[in-house]
C-alpha positions in Angstrom: -35.7 -32.2 36.3 -35.0 -29.5 38.8 -37.5 -28.1 41.3 -38.5 -25.3 39.4 -38.7 -27.1 36.3 -41.3 -29.4 38.4 -43.0 -26.5 39.2 -42.8 -24.6 36.0 -44.4 -27.9 34.3 -47.0 -28.3 36.6 -48.2 -24.4 36.0 -49.5 -25.4 32.6 -52.4 -27.9 33.7 -53.0 -26.0 36.7 -53.6 -22.6 34.4 -55.7 -24.8 31.9 -58.0 -25.7 35.1 -59.0 -22.6 35.5 -60.4 -22.5 32.2 -57.6 -20.2 30.9 -56.2 -20.8 27.5 -52.5 -22.0 27.6 -50.1 -20.5 25.3 -47.8 -22.9 23.4 -44.5 -22.8 24.8 -41.3 -24.6 23.2 -38.8 -25.9 25.7 -35.6 -25.7 24.6 -33.6 -28.7 23.8 -30.1 -27.3 24.3 -29.7 -24.7 26.9 -29.7 -20.9 26.4 -28.2 -18.0 28.4 -28.8 -14.5 29.3 -26.1 -12.4 29.0 -25.0 -9.0 30.7 -25.1 -7.6 27.5 -29.0 -8.6 27.1 -29.7 -7.0 30.8 -27.9 -3.7 29.5 -30.3 -3.4 26.5 -33.2 -4.5 28.8 -32.6 -2.0 31.4 -32.0 0.9 28.9 -35.4 0.3 27.8 -37.1 -0.3 30.8 -35.7 3.4 31.9 -36.6 5.2 29.0 -40.1 3.9 29.0 -40.6 4.9 32.7 -38.5 8.3 32.7 -40.6 9.2 29.6 -43.8 9.1 32.1 -41.8 11.6 34.3 -41.2 9.0 37.1 -37.9 7.5 38.2 -37.6 3.5 37.5 -37.5 2.7 41.0 -40.9 4.3 41.7 -42.2 3.0 38.3 -41.3 -0.4 38.7 -41.6 -1.5 42.5 -44.9 -3.3 43.2 -46.1 -3.5 39.5 -44.4 -7.0 38.8 -47.3 -8.0 36.5 -47.5 -4.6 34.4 -43.7 -4.5 34.0 -43.3 -8.2 33.3 -46.1 -7.7 30.5 -44.5 -4.7 29.4 -41.2 -6.2 29.0 -42.0 -9.5 27.4 -41.9 -8.7 23.9 -39.0 -6.7 24.4 -36.9 -9.6 26.3 -38.1 -11.9 23.0 -36.6 -9.5 20.7 -33.5 -8.7 22.2 -33.2 -12.9 23.2 -34.7 -13.7 20.1 -36.6 -16.6 21.8 -40.1 -16.8 23.5 -40.6 -15.9 26.8 -43.5 -17.0 29.2 -45.1 -14.7 31.7 -45.0 -16.8 35.1 -47.3 -16.3 38.3 -46.3 -17.5 41.5 -44.9 -16.7 44.8 -41.3 -16.1 45.7 -39.2 -17.2 49.1 -35.8 -15.8 50.6 -34.3 -18.8 52.7 -37.5 -20.8 52.7 -39.5 -18.0 54.0 -42.2 -16.7 52.0 -41.7 -13.0 50.8 -45.0 -13.3 49.1 -47.8 -15.5 51.0 -47.8 -19.1 49.5 -51.2 -19.6 47.6 -52.0 -22.7 45.9 -55.8 -21.7 45.6 -57.4 -20.8 42.3 -56.1 -17.7 40.1 -58.8 -15.5 40.9 -58.5 -15.9 44.7 -54.5 -15.4 44.2 -55.7 -11.9 42.2 -58.0 -10.7 44.9 -55.2 -11.3 47.6 -52.6 -9.5 45.6 -50.6 -12.4 47.1 -48.4 -13.1 43.5 -45.4 -12.5 42.0 -44.9 -12.5 38.1 -41.8 -12.8 35.9 -40.7 -14.3 32.6 -39.5 -17.8 32.2 -37.5 -18.6 29.3 -37.5 -21.8 27.0 -34.5 -23.2 28.9 -36.2 -22.3 32.3 -33.7 -19.3 33.0 -35.9 -16.4 34.6 -35.9 -12.8 34.4 -37.2 -10.9 37.0 -37.5 -7.0 36.9 -39.2 -6.0 39.9 -38.6 -8.4 43.1 -35.2 -6.7 44.4 -36.6 -3.2 44.0 -39.8 -4.0 45.3 -38.2 -5.5 48.3 -36.1 -2.5 48.8 -38.8 0.0 48.5 -41.0 -1.8 51.0 -38.3 -2.2 53.6 -37.4 1.6 53.1 -34.2 0.7 51.8 -31.5 2.5 49.1 -32.5 1.2 45.6 -29.4 2.1 43.8 -27.8 -1.2 43.8 -31.0 -3.1 42.7 -31.3 -4.6 39.5 -33.3 -7.1 37.5 -32.7 -10.9 38.5 -31.7 -13.1 35.1 -30.7 -16.9 35.8 -31.3 -20.4 36.7 -34.0 -20.1 39.8 -32.6 -23.4 41.2 -29.2 -21.5 41.7 -30.5 -18.3 42.6 -30.2 -19.1 46.5 -31.4 -17.6 48.9 -34.4 -16.6 46.6 -36.5 -19.5 45.4 -39.5 -18.8 42.8 -42.3 -21.2 42.8 -44.5 -20.9 39.4 -48.2 -21.5 39.7 -49.8 -20.1 36.7 -48.4 -19.4 33.2 -49.4 -17.2 30.0 -51.0 -13.8 29.4 -54.3 -14.5 30.1 -53.3 -15.4 33.9 -51.9 -12.1 34.1 -54.7 -10.3 32.9 -57.1 -12.3 35.7 -54.4 -10.7 37.9 -54.5 -7.2 36.5 -58.3 -7.2 36.0 -58.6 -7.5 39.6 -56.6 -4.3 40.5 
């Protein structure tokens, strides 16, 4: 089992240990694959959603991982035809935490705002709508080449995703602390 798979599986009992309901998640017995066509459809929706509020997508998406992932979950599920799990954790780049590692309780993590949220598919590919854009905006870099990241996280070097909690209830704890 891959590093990401191990951590993702451990996120289920960790979420339950916080007194939160854990959604049923049907792991795929055969691998699926997110395609560029899926990405085009999802980005069109995302851009239309935020431009309808009068905001450029870059300004509306950066640093809003929980809100954007929660918004996009049903659209990813509709486009791909499978369940996607909201996943809360941290991210590192070449082994250096981009978001400080925190193995504490979810409420502690929420107060610190040192977390990241993305979607995990049943075959353990991830969809991360905000990471590249948040990094670029935070460093004052151009955002025109930023895009959502999708794929098998153990193969997406130099990034490394570290799942800690799963599900809508965990994301609601985060959003309630904002």
